[in-house]
N, C-alpha and C positions, 0 to 999 in steps of 0.2 A: 624540587617541585618549584613552579613559576608563580612568587605571591602577589602578582599583580593578578591573578586569575580567582576567583572566588565561587567555587561551586557550591557553597552552602546558601551563596545568594540567588542560583539559579533553582535551587529545592525551594527556597523561602517564596519566591515567585510564581513558582509552579502552584505554589498552595495558596499564595494570593488569588492567582488565576480558577484554580479550583472554587475559592469561596464565591467569587464574582459572577462565576457563570455555570455553577453547579446546585443542583440540590439532592435532595436524600436519594434519589435514584440513580445518580452521577451526574456526567458532563452533558451541557446541551448545545452546544456551540457550532448545531447545525449550519453548514453553511449557506448564506442569502437570507439568513432570517435577522429580527434584532438583537438576539443573544450573540449571533458570531460579530457583527458590528460593534458590538460593544466590547467585546474580545478584541475586536483587531482597532479600537478609539485606544485600549488600554495597552495594547502593544505600542504603538505609535506614540503613547506617553514616555516609555520607557527609551525610546530610541533618540525623543527628544533630547537627551541628556547626553547624546554621544554627537561627535563631528562627522555625521552620515547624511547625506542626502536620502529623502524618502519620495519614494514616488508608486502609484498604482498603474499597471501597465493596461494593454487594453483587453487583457484576460481578466482583470481584477486581480493579477498577485499584486502581491505588495514585495516591494523590494526596498534595501536599505542599502547604501553603496558607501564605502571608505574607501576614496581616490588614492592611490598607490603611483609609484614613480613610472610604473607601466599601465597600460591599459589591459594589458593580461589579466583576466581575473579569477580568483579561487570563488566559485560558487559556495553556500552554507546554506541550504533549503531543509525545509518542513512544512507541517500545515498546523495552522491554529484549531481548523475546524473539528468536529467529531460527530459520529453516530449520535442518538439520540442515546440518551441513557449510557454514555459511553465510559469509559475509564479517564483518570486524572492525568496520564501521563502520555497518550498515544496521539504522537502528532508535536503537540506543544511541546514538547522535553527536546525534541529537535531544534525549534524554533528558540528557545530559552535559553540552550546551552550556545547557539549562533549567536545570540546577543550579549552573552558572557565573552565570548571569544572575540567578538567585535570590540568589548568594552578593555578586554589585557591587550590588542594591538593597537588602540588608539592610546592606550597608555603609556605602551612600552615606545610608541614613536611620536611621543607626546612632541608637538611643533614641528615633525618632519612626517615625509609620507612613509609606509610600508613600501616594501619593494614590489610588491604588487596591490592591484585594487582586490578589495574583500568585500563580495556582495552576499547579503542575507537575504533569504527570499522565503516569504509565506504564501506557499502556494494556495490557490483559491479553491475551492471544495474536490479535494483529495479524496472525502470518504464517497459522495455520491449519494449521501442519506437521504439527499431531498426527492434527486431527480434519477437515480438510477444508476447514474453513469460515474464510475471515479473517475479519479485523475484527469476532473477538468479542466484546470488552470493549467496543468505541466503537459496535458498532451496538446491544447491548445498553442502554447509555447514552443512545444518540440514541431509542430505542424502536422502530427496524427490524429489530432481528434476528427471523427466523421461529422462532416458539418450538416448533411442531410439526415443525419440519426438525432443528434443532439437536439438539433431545430424544435423535432416534435415531441421531445420529452415535455412529459407533463407530471409534475406533485400530485398529491391524495386531493387534494382541493382544486385540481384542474388548471392550475397556473402553467404556463410554458415556460420554460427555461428562459427563454428570450423575455419574456415580460419581466420573472422575476431577474434579470440580470440590469434589463433599464431601469431597473427600481432603484440599484446602487451606482448608475452612469456607466454601466458598460451595454457598450452596442455588440450585440450580437455578430453581425454581419463581419463585425473586423477584431475579435478575441485572436486569429493567428497572426496579427501585424505585433503581437507580443514576442514573436519570435525573433525580433529586433533583438530582445533582453540579451541574446545567449550569442552573439558576436565576438563577444571579446571572452568567451567563456573557455578557459584552461583548464582546469577541471570541476567536479560536482561532489560536496561530500554530505551524507545524510547520516546523522545519528538515530536510533529508534529502539524503543523495545522489542525482543523480538514478539511477543505475542504467543509465543510457542512455549513448548516444555524443554526444547534441548539443551540451552544452557543449565537450566534448572538440573534435570537430569545426569548432567556431568558435573554439577555443582563448578560451574564456572561462570564469573563476571561478566566476561564480556565475550566478544566472538566479530570474526571480519568474515564478511557478506558473500558469498562466492557470486551470486547473482541472483534474478526474480526465475522462478517457475514459469515456462511457459504453461500455456492453459486450452485444452479443449474442451470445451459444455457444449451440451448437447440433451433435445428431448429425444426419449427414444419411446415409440406408442406402440405397442402390443394388441392385434385387431383379432378378438375372435367373436362368439357368439350370444347374445344374450338367452338365458332360457331358464326354466323355471326352478328353483332349488331343490324342491322337494321331488317333482316329476321327473327328472333329467338324472338318467344313471350316471356313475361318475366316470364309464371308460365312452361315455358318448358326448361328453362336454367339450368346447373347445372355449376355454378357462383362459381368459387374457391375464390373468393375474398369476395364474400358476407359472407360465414362462418369464412374466416379471419378477418374482419372485427370486428364480434360481441367479439372479444378475447378481443380487445382492451378497451372497458370499464368494460369488467368485470373482468381484473387483476388489476383494481383497486377498485370493490366490495371486490374483494379477497384479498387485504391485509388490507383494512378494517376490515374484518373479521378474518382473524388469525394473521393481524401485518408483519412486514418484508415490503418488496420493490417488485414489480416486474416492468419490464419495455420491453417491446418491441421495440426494437433497430433499427430491420431494417426489410424491406418488398418488396421484388422483386415479379414479376407476369410474368408469359409467356402466350400466346406469346409477350405481351407488346407490344399490338399497339391499336390504338382508334376505330377500327373498328370490333374488335373480345372480345365475351366473355371471361374471363379470365379461361383459363385451369388450372393452377398451380398457385398457391400463396405459396411462402415460408416467413415466419416471425420468426426473433429471440426472443426468451423470456430468460430473466435475473431475476433469482429469488432468494432473499437473506433474511439471517433470522438470528438470532441472537441463537436459539433454532432449536436442531435438527429436532425436534419432529414438530416444527412449520413450518420448511421449508421443510419435507417430506408431510403437509397436503397442504402448497401452490405446490407443484408440482402434488400431486394426484388430487384436485381439477381442476387445469388448465386442465389435460388432460382428466378428466371429460368430463368439458365443452366444449373442443373443439370436441370430436366424437360427443356429443349432438348437435355441430353446425353444425357439416361434415353432420349428419343423415337429419337433419331440411333443409338444402340446396341441399338434393340429392347429394353430394359429398361423398369423401372420406379423411383420416388424419392420415400421419404417423409422428413420432417423431423421431428425430437423437440426441442423446446426444452429445453436444459440448466439456462441461467440466461439473467437478463438485469437492467442496472442501467441508469440513465437517468444523461448525463453531468453534474456538477457543474459549474459555474463559480464562481468565487470571486470576494468583495467585492471591487470595483473599486475603492474609496476605499483599501484596505488595500493593493493590488497597486501602488498608485500609491506609499503608503509603504513597500512592501517596494524599489520602482524607488529611489527617494531615498535610502534608507540602503545599498544597493549602491554609488549613484553616489557618496556621500560618504565610500566606500571606496576610492575611486580605480580602481573596476571600470564597466567599460562595462556598462551598462542590457540587460536582455537578458529576452524575455517567450516561455517554452514550455510545453506541456502535460505532464502526467503521463498516460504509458502504464499504468502499472500503480497499480492503487488504494493506498489511503492513509485512516490513521484520521481526516485532515482533511475528506474527503468527507463522512464519518458524522455528524461535527460539521455541517458546512456546512448538511446536508442536513434536520439539527434544527433549524436557523432560527439559527445563530449565526456573525455575520460571520466570515469564514475565511481565511487564506493563505498558502501554503507557499512557502519559500524554498531552489531546491537547489543546491547544491556540485557543483561538476566530479566525475565518476566516472571513474580513468585506466581505460584498456580498454575504456569502457562496458560492464563486467561488473558484475553482483552476486549473490548466492546463489551465492556461488562464493567458494573460500578465496582466490582472486587478487584480490577486491575489493579497491580502495586509493583512496584521493585524495592528492595531494601534502600535507605536511605546512603548506606556506605557504596553502594552500588553504583548509585547515580551520582556521589560525587565522583567516584573512580571513573564513571563514562564519561563527565565533561572533562575531568583532567586527560583523559587518555583522547579524548574527539579532540580537546586543543592541542596538543603533541602531533596530532595526523595533519592539523592545518598548518601547523609550523612547517614540518617537513614537506607540503605538499605544497607549500609556500616557495620553498627552496628548489623543488621538484619541478615547478613551474619556471623557473628562472634556469634550469640546466638547459643549454643546447640540444636538441634532439634533431 
């Protein structure tokens, strides 16, 4: 065990942050709000004790750089922002574990430079809680941010994203200039709570993340005919809800058939009154898969089924794509290093995909070799004040993540 690393300090700091920026309902560090700025100031205080250069880039991402003998850089990333009433670990565990790793490296190479540059980044607005656009800072840095779409985003109070950014000194039109931060990026590592129950069900503390699911997200609208609920015989109805309802059990069978996950997250009807047959029923379908071909099969089978259900119910159906993102597979060599780091801590190796999206996917999409490590989530719950992880698992994940960082520094120095 590296005596320069203190995982207990990471846990203490996470509790300190929880007390500073949370309440009885959970974490309240929504990006671009006063509480988020308070958390950022707290983070800067922690970094001030280290021999690092700290600056915010053109997209509002916060960087701490420990210069090495080589400009080739190991990037460690996380996000200190949260959803409203969020958990105490989501995002900030990554950041504070990274701070502890910077402390360890700085102490180990006291008076000297480490072999490679090490950089910690706190991505701005990973959650997208205020404006509905996740991964803002990392997608701006990676160059994938859809500027026209983001320019028009507004919060519940009608404040536009560019206005909110201006208040914190960020010029929206220049956010992609943050891409210069990736010029010497040789590898990117991210630690995260799993947010789901896979490791919990396997009774394992840690896992290596294979990659992030691709997503197909659509609105499906079934079109029927409004009619009086008392005078219209059952066999004469054009009931849009009847067809839509058949989609619910079908998507569960679909996920069994092809893998991945499918979710109908909302359902609205028109005219939406108790005395009328449903004229229009709109449902949203979210489909996710780690394999691009598997994701495509999920989509087309759901589409074919909707048309069949519509025909059987004497209604029509239309589809509207809401969002699409391709799956991202992480670097195999870094996945192997992550496996080894976990094993060296005495834990059983386990590989699993990530259903939620993460900043790591944007960095990987930009061509930087990337891997993530998961730590078990109690209850399999996140984005909730009951989000939690056993303290012994938190200590273990900081130790394993540090080992991964050390192995990756050596990997960066290897000729390829």
